[in-house]
C-alpha positions in Angstrom: 17.5 12.4 26.1 14.9 11.7 28.7 17.4 12.3 31.5 18.4 15.6 30.0 14.8 16.7 29.6 13.9 15.6 33.1 16.9 17.7 34.4 15.4 20.8 32.6 17.1 20.9 29.2 15.2 23.0 26.7 13.8 20.7 23.9 13.9 23.6 21.4 17.4 25.1 22.1 19.3 25.5 18.9 22.9 24.2 18.6 25.7 24.9 16.2 26.3 27.9 14.0 23.6 26.7 11.5 20.9 26.9 14.3 20.1 23.2 14.2 17.0 22.1 16.2 17.2 19.0 18.4 13.9 17.7 16.9 15.3 18.0 13.3 18.5 16.3 14.4 16.5 13.4 15.8 14.2 13.3 12.7 17.0 13.2 10.1 18.5 10.2 11.9 15.1 8.4 12.2 15.5 8.3 16.0 11.8 8.0 16.7 11.9 7.5 20.4 14.0 10.6 20.8 11.5 12.5 18.6 8.7 11.4 20.9 10.6 12.5 24.0 11.2 15.9 22.6 7.7 16.4 21.4 6.2 15.2 24.8 8.6 17.7 26.5 7.1 20.6 24.4 9.1 20.8 21.2 7.0 22.3 18.4 6.6 19.8 15.6 6.5 22.3 12.7 9.2 24.8 13.8 11.7 25.6 11.1 15.5 25.6 11.2 17.5 28.4 9.7 17.3 27.2 6.1 13.6 26.3 6.2 13.8 22.6 7.1 11.2 21.1 9.4 11.5 17.8 11.2 8.8 16.5 8.9 10.9 17.5 5.8 13.9 15.7 7.2 12.0 12.6 8.1 10.1 12.3 4.8 13.2 13.1 2.8 15.1 10.3 4.5 12.2 7.8 4.4 11.8 7.4 8.2 8.1 6.4 8.2 7.9 5.7 12.0 9.3 9.2 12.7 6.8 10.7 10.3 4.0 9.0 12.1 5.2 10.2 15.5 5.4 13.8 14.2 1.9 13.5 12.8 0.5 12.0 16.0 1.9 15.1 17.9 0.1 17.5 15.5 2.6 18.1 12.7 0.9 19.7 9.7 0.8 17.0 6.9 0.7 19.7 4.2 3.4 22.1 5.5 5.8 22.7 2.6 9.5 22.0 3.0 12.3 24.5 2.2 11.7 24.0 -1.5 8.0 24.7 -1.3 6.9 21.1 -1.9 4.5 19.4 0.5 5.7 16.4 2.5 3.7 13.9 0.4 5.4 15.0 -2.8 8.8 14.6 -1.0 7.7 11.1 0.1 6.7 10.2 -3.4 10.1 11.4 -4.7 11.9 9.4 -2.1 9.9 6.3 -2.9 8.7 5.7 0.6 5.3 4.1 0.4 5.0 3.9 4.2 5.6 7.7 4.5 2.9 8.3 2.0 0.5 6.0 3.8 1.2 7.8 7.1 0.5 11.2 5.5 -2.7 10.0 3.8 -4.0 8.7 7.1 -3.5 12.1 8.6 -5.3 14.1 5.9 -2.5 15.0 3.5 -3.6 16.9 0.3 -1.8 17.6 -2.9 -2.3 14.0 -4.0 -2.3 14.9 -7.7 1.1 16.5 -7.5 2.4 13.5 -5.5 1.0 11.1 -8.1 2.7 13.0 -10.9 6.0 12.7 -9.1 5.5 9.0 -8.5 4.6 8.3 -12.1 7.6 10.3 -13.3 9.9 8.2 -11.1 8.4 5.0 -12.6 10.2 5.7 -15.8 13.6 6.3 -14.2 16.3 3.8 -13.1 16.9 4.6 -9.5 20.5 3.4 -9.4 21.4 5.2 -12.6 19.8 8.4 -11.4 21.8 8.3 -8.1 25.0 7.5 -9.9 24.5 10.4 -12.3 23.7 12.9 -9.5 26.8 11.9 -7.5 29.0 12.0 -10.6 27.9 15.6 -11.3 28.3 16.7 -7.7 31.8 15.2 -7.4 33.2 15.5 -11.0 36.3 17.3 -9.7 36.9 14.9 -6.8 39.5 12.8 -8.6 39.5 9.1 -8.9 37.0 7.1 -6.8 35.2 3.8 -6.7 31.4 3.6 -7.0 29.7 0.9 -4.9 26.0 0.0 -5.0 24.0 -1.8 -2.4 20.4 -2.9 -2.3 19.0 -3.1 1.2 15.8 -4.9 2.1 13.8 -2.6 4.5 10.4 -4.0 5.4 8.5 -4.8 2.2 10.7 -2.5 0.1 14.2 -2.1 -1.3 16.5 0.9 -0.7 19.2 1.5 -3.3 22.4 2.9 -1.7 25.2 4.4 -3.9 28.5 5.3 -2.2 31.7 6.9 -3.5 34.8 5.4 -2.0 38.4 6.5 -1.9 41.0 4.2 -0.6 38.2 1.9 0.5 36.5 4.6 2.6 33.2 6.3 1.7 33.4 10.1 1.2 30.0 10.7 -0.4 26.7 8.9 -1.1 23.0 9.0 -1.7 20.1 6.6 -1.4 16.5 6.2 -2.5 13.7 3.8 -1.9 12.0 2.0 -4.8 8.3 2.1 -3.8 7.3 4.5 -6.6 5.0 2.0 -8.2 3.3 1.2 -4.9 2.9 5.0 -4.3 1.4 5.6 -7.7 -1.0 2.7 -7.3 -2.2 3.7 -3.8 -2.6 7.4 -4.8 -4.6 6.4 -7.9 -6.9 4.3 -5.7 -7.3 7.2 -3.2 -8.2 9.5 -6.1 -10.6 7.0 -7.7 -8.5 6.4 -10.8 -9.1 2.9 -12.3 -5.8 1.8 -13.6 -5.9 -1.2 -16.0 -5.0 -4.7 -14.9 -2.1 -4.8 -17.4 -0.5 -1.6 -16.1 -0.8 -2.7 -12.4 0.6 -6.1 -13.3 3.5 -4.4 -15.2 4.3 -2.4 -12.1 4.2 -5.4 -9.9 6.5 -7.5 -12.1 8.9 -4.7 -13.0 11.0 -5.0 -9.8 11.2 -8.8 -9.9 10.2 -8.9 -6.2 7.2 -11.0 -5.6 5.4 -9.9 -2.4 7.4 -6.7 -2.3 5.4 -3.4 -1.8 5.0 -2.7 -5.5 3.6 -6.2 -6.0 1.3 -6.2 -3.0 -0.1 -2.8 -3.6 -1.1 -3.8 -7.2 -2.7 -7.0 -5.8 -4.6 -5.1 -3.1 -6.0 -2.7 -5.7 -7.1 -5.4 -8.1 -8.5 -7.7 -5.5 -10.5 -4.9 -4.0 -12.3 -4.3 -7.2 -14.1 -7.6 -7.0 -15.4 -7.4 -10.5 -15.8 -9.8 -13.4 -13.2 -7.9 -15.6 -10.5 -8.5 -13.0 -11.5 -12.1 -12.5 -11.3 -12.8 -16.2 -7.9 -11.1 -16.6 -6.4 -13.0 -13.6 -7.8 -16.3 -14.8 -6.3 -15.7 -18.2 -2.9 -15.1 -16.6 -3.2 -18.3 -14.6 -3.4 -20.2 -17.8 -0.2 -18.6 -19.2 3.3 -20.1 -19.3 5.2 -17.7 -17.0 5.1 -18.9 -13.3 5.8 -15.4 -11.9 2.9 -13.9 -13.9 0.8 -16.8 -12.7 1.8 -16.1 -9.1 0.6 -12.5 -9.4 -2.7 -13.6 -10.9 -3.1 -16.2 -8.1 -2.5 -13.5 -5.5 -5.3 -11.4 -7.1 -7.7 -14.3 -7.1 -6.8 -15.1 -3.4 -8.2 -11.7 -2.4 -11.0 -11.3 -4.9 -14.2 -10.7 -3.1 -12.7 -10.5 0.4 -12.9 -9.2 3.2 -16.6 -10.1 3.2 -16.0 -13.8 2.5 -15.0 -15.6 -0.6 -17.7 -13.9 -2.6 -19.1 -15.0 -6.0 -15.7 -15.9 -7.5 -14.9 -18.8 -5.1 -16.8 -21.5 -7.1 -14.8 -20.6 -10.3 -11.5 -19.8 -8.7 -11.0 -22.9 -6.5 -11.0 -25.5 -9.3 -8.6 -23.3 -11.2 -6.3 -22.9 -8.2 -6.4 -26.6 -7.3 -5.6 -27.7 -10.8 -2.6 -25.3 -10.9 -1.4 -26.5 -7.5 -1.4 -30.1 -8.7 1.4 -29.3 -11.2 3.1 -26.2 -10.0 6.8 -26.3 -9.0 8.1 -22.7 -9.1 8.5 -21.5 -5.5 6.9 -18.1 -6.0 3.9 -19.7 -7.7 3.5 -22.5 -5.1 3.6 -20.0 -2.2 0.9 -17.9 -3.9 -1.2 -21.0 -4.5 -0.9 -22.3 -0.9 -1.9 -18.9 0.5 -4.8 -18.7 -1.9 -6.1 -22.1 -1.0 -5.8 -21.2 2.7 -7.6 -17.9 2.1 -10.5 -19.6 0.5 -10.6 -22.1 3.5 -11.4 -25.1 1.3 -10.7 -28.1 3.5 -10.8 -30.4 0.4 -7.6 -28.7 -0.7 -5.5 -30.2 2.0 -4.3 -32.9 -0.4 -3.1 -30.2 -2.8 -1.2 -28.6 0.0 0.4 -31.8 1.3 2.0 -32.6 -2.1 4.3 -29.6 -1.5 5.4 -30.5 2.0 8.8 -31.8 0.7 9.4 -28.9 -1.7 13.1 -27.9 -1.9 12.3 -24.3 -1.0 12.2 -23.6 2.8 9.8 -20.7 2.0 7.3 -23.1 0.4 7.6 -25.6 3.3 6.9 -22.8 5.7 3.8 -21.9 3.7 2.7 -25.5 3.8 2.6 -25.3 7.6 0.7 -22.0 7.4 -1.9 -23.4 5.0 -2.4 -26.6 7.0 -2.9 -24.5 10.1 -5.8 -22.7 8.4 -7.3 -25.7 6.5 -7.3 -28.7 8.8 -10.6 -28.9 10.6 -10.7 -32.5 12.1 -8.0 -34.8 13.4 -6.2 -34.5 10.0 -4.1 -37.6 10.2 -2.2 -37.0 6.9 -1.7 -33.3 7.9 -0.5 -34.3 11.3 2.1 -36.7 9.8 3.4 -34.0 7.5 3.6 -31.5 10.3 5.5 -33.9 12.5 8.0 -34.3 9.7 8.3 -30.5 9.2 8.9 -30.1 12.9 12.4 -31.5 12.3 13.0 -29.3 9.3 16.6 -27.8 9.2 15.2 -24.3 8.5 14.2 -22.3 11.6 11.4 -20.5 9.9 9.8 -23.8 8.9 10.1 -25.1 12.4 8.5 -21.9 13.8 5.5 -22.0 11.5 5.2 -25.7 12.1 5.1 -25.1 15.9 2.1 -22.8 15.4 0.3 -25.3 13.1 0.9 -28.3 15.4 -0.2 -26.3 18.5 -3.6 -25.6 16.9 -4.1 -29.0 15.4 -7.1 -30.9 16.9 -5.3 -34.2 16.6 -3.4 -35.7 19.5 -0.8 -38.5 19.5 2.5 -39.4 21.1 4.2 -38.4 17.8 2.6 -35.0 17.9 3.6 -34.4 21.5 7.2 -35.6 20.9 7.4 -33.3 17.9 6.2 -30.4 20.0 8.6 -31.3 22.8 11.5 -31.3 20.3 10.5 -27.8 19.2 10.9 -26.5 22.8 14.7 -26.8 22.3 15.3 -25.0 18.9 16.9 -22.0 20.5 14.0 -19.6 19.5 11.9 -18.4 22.3 8.7 -17.7 20.2 8.9 -21.2 18.7 9.3 -22.7 22.2 6.2 -20.8 23.5 4.1 -22.0 20.5 5.3 -25.6 21.2 4.6 -25.2 24.9 1.1 -23.9 24.1 0.5 -27.0 22.0 1.7 -29.3 24.8 -0.4 -27.4 27.4 -3.6 -27.9 25.3 -2.9 -31.6 25.4 -2.3 -31.7 29.1 1.4 -32.6 28.7 3.5 -31.6 31.8 6.5 -30.6 29.7 4.8 -27.3 28.8 5.2 -25.9 32.3 9.0 -26.1 32.4 9.3 -24.5 29.0 7.0 -21.6 29.9 8.9 -21.1 33.1 12.2 -20.8 31.2 10.7 -18.2 28.9 9.3 -16.1 31.8 12.7 -16.3 33.5 14.9 -15.5 30.5 13.0 -13.3 28.1 12.5 -9.5 28.4 9.0 -8.6 29.6 8.3 -6.5 26.5 9.1 -9.3 24.1 6.5 -11.2 22.1 7.7 -14.5 23.6 7.2 -13.3 27.2 3.7 -12.0 26.4 2.7 -15.2 24.7 4.0 -17.3 27.6 1.9 -15.3 30.0 -1.2 -16.0 27.9 -0.3 -19.7 27.7 -0.4 -20.1 31.5 -4.2 -20.3 31.3 -3.8 -23.5 29.2 -1.8 -25.4 31.8 -4.1 -28.0 33.3 -2.2 -28.7 36.5 -3.3 -26.0 39.0 -0.1 -26.3 41.0 2.0 -25.8 37.9 -0.1 -22.8 36.8 0.3 -21.2 40.3 4.0 -21.7 40.1 4.1 -20.0 36.7 2.1 -17.1 37.8 4.4 -16.6 40.8 7.4 -16.7 38.4 5.7 -14.0 36.3 5.2 -11.8 39.4 8.8 -12.2 40.4 9.9 -11.3 36.9 7.7 -8.2 36.9 9.2 -7.1 40.2 12.8 -7.3 39.0 
């Protein structure tokens, strides 16, 4: 696209008998970089196609939040109605794309009440069943077919995809995201509507997806209130028998009173959280507890964290490494021993989190250095850079070779390459540091 535009192609020339616009074609496919290229070449963001569609209507209707954001950054009207007369934020609420709603809100979208009504209406519907019904009505005369349903994780949300197949090949389909609860919650917050703890908790648990967008938006709203009523409700749930309900309450307590510090609830929350951590086993609950203890920064809770270092869930073991990274203030002998063990974990995510925790640990020992050196060879460049950073901080010469390999092999726009550049300043040997900077210059000139 950039080559065509540089050669003089018109970014607004229509194509096809339906007068399709290039910008709309890019937006409907979620091709954000193409959208940016067309806009920077002069395409008007709000121009309509023959049937009244705009690029924004296509992008919002398909849930392409990055494309929506690009259009808004280039001046698209966040309130311009689509072909059906509905503003983009209502279309985003219908689609179930919380990220699209957030982008529109950041750029001044109005019609929030209408969007909230749409989101609340969708809360009472079964997304899969609604899609099935719509396709069945549209293709009732299509003869025999098979209906296949997929649930696709996209970011913090789930997209439900329903396809109709004939002879194993799809001939029709529809999809919708499932962030309607998150959208209702954030719009209520924007409008100053105080939804009850019970209702927000119901929304969070309805999808059965801890830490999904419906869950986290309810947590964010309740934690942000920072009031006694919310504390009491969360504390009561922590004392209940359901570990998933407990996990939700713990997440609320973890953020209560922040971002301005632990606030007045820390003294009451910490004993409750530590007592629960001493007996919890359910992976969702343990992860929430570890994150909460780390958020409160209570160094005395290290022992409560360490008891979960051998938990059967890799997600929990990774969270242990995260928590230790935030909690250990001194040489942390017991924490160091646990992290050395976790450095050899079979799960790559656990090893990656452990590399970061070990790199930041104040302690130093041959065992820690050897664990970091082993993490240089896991096959993941970002893990290798973190391990190299930990070795460099300890003056270990093995860091230089690892950083050189990343600078030589990784793309310059990759996180690993950027982190390796920053880590050069930690290399104590001046000759090795000069060699690494020269390698970086050579890579930049390629």
